[in-house]
C-alpha positions as CSV (number, residue, x, y, z in Angstrom):
1,M,-77.7,23.4,36.1
2,S,-80.3,23.2,33.3
3,E,-83.9,22.4,34.1
4,T,-83.6,19.1,32.3
5,G,-80.5,18.1,34.3
6,L,-80.0,15.6,37.1
7,A,-81.1,18.1,39.8
8,A,-84.5,18.6,38.2
9,L,-85.0,14.9,37.8
10,G,-84.7,14.4,41.5
11,D,-88.2,15.9,42.1
12,E,-89.7,13.1,40.1
13,L,-88.1,10.2,41.9
14,E,-89.5,8.5,45.0
15,L,-86.9,5.9,46.1
16,V,-83.8,7.6,44.8
17,S,-82.5,11.0,45.9
18,V,-80.0,13.2,44.0
19,S,-77.9,16.2,44.8
20,V,-75.3,18.1,42.7
21,G,-72.5,20.2,44.1
22,D,-73.5,19.8,47.8
23,H,-70.1,18.2,48.7
24,A,-67.8,19.2,45.9
25,E,-68.1,21.2,42.7
26,S,-69.3,19.1,39.7
27,V,-69.8,16.1,41.9
28,A,-73.3,14.5,42.1
29,T,-74.6,12.1,44.7
30,I,-77.3,9.5,44.1
31,A,-78.6,7.7,47.1
32,I,-81.0,4.8,47.3
33,E,-83.8,5.8,49.8
34,R,-85.5,2.6,50.9
35,P,-84.3,2.3,54.5
36,D,-87.2,0.2,55.6
37,A,-86.0,-2.6,53.2
38,R,-82.3,-1.8,53.8
39,N,-82.3,-0.3,50.3
40,A,-83.1,-3.6,48.6
41,L,-83.3,-3.4,44.8
42,N,-86.9,-3.8,43.7
43,G,-88.2,-2.9,40.2
44,Q,-88.9,0.7,41.1
45,V,-85.5,1.3,42.6
46,R,-83.8,-0.3,39.6
47,S,-85.8,1.9,37.2
48,E,-85.2,5.1,39.1
49,L,-81.6,4.3,39.6
50,K,-81.0,3.7,35.9
51,E,-82.8,7.0,35.0
52,A,-80.8,9.0,37.5
53,V,-77.4,7.5,36.5
54,A,-78.2,8.1,32.8
55,A,-79.2,11.7,33.6
56,A,-76.0,12.3,35.6
57,D,-74.0,10.9,32.7
58,D,-75.7,13.3,30.3
59,D,-75.5,16.4,32.5
60,D,-72.6,18.7,31.6
61,G,-72.6,20.0,35.2
62,V,-71.7,16.6,36.6
63,R,-68.1,15.3,36.2
64,V,-68.1,12.6,38.9
65,L,-70.9,10.6,40.5
66,V,-71.1,9.1,44.0
67,L,-73.5,6.2,44.5
68,T,-74.6,5.3,48.0
69,G,-77.3,4.1,50.3
70,S,-79.6,6.1,52.5
71,E,-78.3,7.2,55.9
72,G,-79.3,5.3,58.9
73,S,-80.3,2.2,57.0
74,G,-77.0,0.3,57.8
75,A,-76.8,-0.6,54.1
76,F,-75.4,0.4,50.8
77,V,-77.8,-2.1,49.2
78,A,-78.7,-5.2,51.1
79,G,-79.5,-7.1,47.9
80,A,-82.3,-7.7,45.5
81,D,-85.9,-7.6,46.8
82,V,-86.3,-11.4,47.1
83,T,-90.1,-11.0,47.5
84,E,-90.2,-10.3,43.8
85,F,-88.7,-13.7,43.0
86,K,-91.2,-15.8,44.8
87,D,-93.8,-16.3,42.0
88,R,-91.5,-15.4,39.1
89,G,-90.8,-18.1,36.5
90,L,-88.2,-18.4,33.8
91,V,-90.0,-16.3,31.2
92,E,-90.7,-13.4,33.6
93,Q,-87.2,-13.4,34.9
94,R,-85.7,-13.4,31.4
95,E,-87.8,-10.3,30.7
96,A,-86.6,-8.7,34.0
97,S,-83.0,-9.5,33.1
98,E,-83.0,-7.8,29.7
99,H,-80.1,-5.5,29.1
100,P,-79.2,-2.8,29.9
101,R,-79.9,-3.4,33.5
102,V,-78.9,-1.0,36.3
103,Y,-75.5,-2.8,36.4
104,E,-74.7,-2.1,32.8
105,T,-76.0,1.5,33.1
106,V,-73.5,2.1,35.9
107,D,-70.6,0.2,34.2
108,D,-71.1,1.9,30.8
109,A,-71.4,5.5,32.1
110,S,-68.7,7.8,30.7
111,I,-68.2,9.6,34.0
112,P,-66.3,8.1,37.0
113,I,-68.6,6.5,39.5
114,I,-67.5,6.0,43.1
115,A,-69.4,3.5,45.3
116,R,-69.7,5.0,48.8
117,I,-70.4,1.8,50.7
118,N,-72.0,3.1,53.9
119,G,-73.2,-0.3,55.1
120,H,-73.8,-3.8,53.9
121,A,-73.5,-4.5,50.2
122,L,-74.9,-8.0,49.6
123,G,-76.0,-9.9,46.5
124,G,-77.2,-7.3,43.9
125,G,-75.8,-4.6,46.1
126,C,-72.3,-6.1,46.0
127,E,-72.8,-6.4,42.2
128,L,-73.8,-2.8,42.0
129,A,-70.7,-1.7,43.8
130,Q,-68.6,-3.9,41.5
131,A,-70.0,-2.1,38.5
132,C,-68.7,1.2,39.9
133,D,-65.2,2.4,39.1
134,V,-63.9,2.8,42.7
135,R,-65.3,1.3,45.9
136,I,-64.8,3.0,49.3
137,A,-66.3,1.3,52.3
138,A,-67.1,2.2,55.9
139,A,-65.3,-0.1,58.3
140,G,-68.5,-1.7,59.5
141,A,-69.7,-2.8,56.1
142,K,-70.1,-6.4,55.1
143,L,-70.0,-7.6,51.5
144,G,-70.8,-10.8,49.8
145,Q,-72.8,-12.9,47.2
146,P,-75.2,-15.0,49.2
147,E,-77.4,-16.0,46.3
148,I,-76.2,-19.6,46.6
149,N,-78.3,-19.9,49.8
150,L,-81.4,-19.3,47.8
151,G,-80.6,-21.9,45.2
152,L,-79.4,-19.2,42.8
153,I,-76.2,-17.7,41.5
154,P,-75.3,-14.1,41.1
155,G,-77.1,-12.7,38.1
156,G,-76.0,-9.0,38.0
157,G,-72.4,-9.6,37.0
158,G,-71.1,-11.2,40.3
159,T,-69.5,-14.2,38.6
160,Q,-67.8,-11.9,36.0
161,R,-66.8,-8.6,37.6
162,L,-66.1,-10.2,40.9
163,T,-63.7,-12.6,39.3
164,R,-61.9,-9.8,37.5
165,L,-61.5,-7.8,40.8
166,V,-60.4,-10.6,43.2
167,G,-59.3,-13.5,41.0
168,E,-61.0,-16.8,40.3
169,G,-60.2,-18.5,43.6
170,Q,-61.6,-15.8,45.8
171,A,-64.6,-15.4,43.6
172,M,-65.2,-19.2,43.9
173,R,-64.9,-19.0,47.7
174,L,-67.4,-16.1,48.0
175,V,-69.9,-17.3,45.5
176,L,-70.0,-21.0,46.2
177,S,-70.1,-20.5,50.0
178,G,-72.3,-17.4,50.2
179,E,-69.9,-16.2,52.9
180,L,-70.1,-12.6,53.9
181,I,-66.8,-10.8,54.6
182,D,-66.0,-7.5,56.4
183,A,-64.7,-4.4,54.7
184,T,-61.2,-5.0,55.9
185,E,-61.0,-8.4,54.2
186,A,-62.7,-7.0,51.1
187,E,-59.9,-4.5,50.8
188,E,-57.3,-7.2,51.3
189,I,-58.6,-9.3,48.4
190,G,-59.3,-6.3,46.1
191,L,-63.1,-6.1,46.3
192,V,-62.9,-2.7,48.0
193,D,-60.3,-0.1,47.2
194,Q,-60.2,1.7,50.5
195,V,-61.7,1.3,54.0
196,C,-62.2,4.1,56.5
197,D,-64.0,4.9,59.7
198,E,-67.6,5.8,59.2
199,G,-66.9,9.3,60.5
200,N,-64.3,9.8,57.8
201,L,-66.3,8.3,54.9
202,D,-67.5,11.5,53.4
203,D,-64.1,13.2,53.7
204,T,-62.4,10.3,51.9
205,V,-65.1,9.9,49.2
206,Y,-65.5,13.6,48.4
207,E,-61.8,14.5,48.5
208,L,-61.2,11.8,45.9
209,S,-64.3,12.8,43.8
210,A,-63.3,16.5,44.0
211,S,-59.8,15.6,42.8
212,M,-61.2,13.7,39.8
213,A,-63.8,16.5,39.0
214,E,-61.0,19.0,38.6
215,K,-59.6,17.0,35.6
216,S,-60.5,17.2,32.0
217,P,-63.9,15.4,31.4
218,L,-62.6,14.1,28.1
219,A,-59.4,12.7,29.7
220,L,-61.5,11.1,32.5
221,E,-63.7,9.4,30.0
222,F,-60.9,8.1,27.9
223,A,-58.8,7.0,30.9
224,K,-61.8,5.1,32.2
225,K,-62.4,3.4,28.8
226,A,-58.7,2.4,28.5
227,I,-58.5,1.0,32.1
228,K,-61.7,-1.1,31.6
229,A,-60.3,-2.4,28.3
230,G,-57.4,-3.9,30.3
231,S,-59.6,-6.6,31.7
232,R,-61.7,-7.1,28.6
233,M,-59.1,-7.2,25.8
234,G,-55.8,-9.0,25.1
235,I,-52.7,-7.0,26.0
236,E,-51.7,-6.2,22.5
237,E,-55.3,-5.1,21.6
238,G,-55.5,-3.1,24.8
239,L,-52.2,-1.3,24.2
240,E,-53.4,-0.4,20.7
241,Y,-56.7,0.9,22.1
242,E,-54.9,3.0,24.7
243,S,-52.6,4.5,22.1
244,E,-55.5,5.5,19.9
245,L,-57.3,7.2,22.8
246,F,-54.1,9.0,23.8
247,V,-53.7,10.3,20.3
248,Q,-57.3,11.5,20.0
249,L,-56.9,13.7,23.0
250,F,-54.3,15.8,21.1
251,A,-57.3,17.2,19.1
252,T,-58.9,18.7,22.2
253,E,-58.8,22.2,23.8
254,D,-58.4,20.5,27.2
255,K,-55.0,19.1,26.1
256,D,-53.9,22.6,25.0
257,E,-55.1,24.1,28.3
258,G,-53.4,21.4,30.4
259,I,-50.0,21.8,28.6
260,E,-50.2,25.6,28.8
261,A,-51.1,25.6,32.4
262,F,-48.3,23.3,33.2
263,L,-45.7,25.4,31.4
264,E,-47.1,28.6,33.0
265,G,-47.1,27.1,36.5
266,R,-50.8,27.5,37.1
267,E,-53.8,25.3,37.7
268,P,-55.6,24.3,34.5
269,E,-59.3,25.2,33.8
270,F,-60.8,22.4,31.8
271,D,-64.0,22.9,29.8
272,G,-64.5,19.4,28.4
273,K,-63.7,20.5,24.8
């Protein structure tokens, strides 16, 4: 790990912790450390989280990122810090909402990002999980978009990513009612990809992340791009995009290594070239 990598950045952050390789090789974990506020997203958390995710994405030693909440807080992220909204008017909020926000930083990252939902993911926290590529939740977690109860609507992608994940009807139900659902129901409607007992959460998350981290970084990046295109392009445009990405990988050393390893009956060693 270089001195300018993600691990070095961790010493400079107050409300976000980082670790690299503690659970699996080439897998980093970023945790929001604001347990007294149930990891609510205030301006400092958003800024530090953006910086940490960008650093992980730029770090050659990181192939997969796990995003989670602090232990013992009972929350992944309990929502936005509503105290910041009290005296904020239209102009101030427009400035605070300028892109890229933390949601776009997570969504646009080239590496896979897994949301380890270790507790409640509400409002902005639910939107942060939606911006991740895979969502794995502890059985006791609750998820939802309760902004309607404040006279607001989701503003971090909740009307857009949520609809693409669960369909228009379920998105309408959750957003317009502000209802919170448990992790089991979230899995049933497609908001969460897997639910497990709290004691098995780490095993489930890091077994998956380790499996991903063994793959070619270039193939991971291109696969992620192609899958995301599926919900953002028409089918013909998406198929063309997939085909182009597939062809481009034939110029990589990782493709040669993967084919040779398969033919030789051994495990491949990918270098991201």
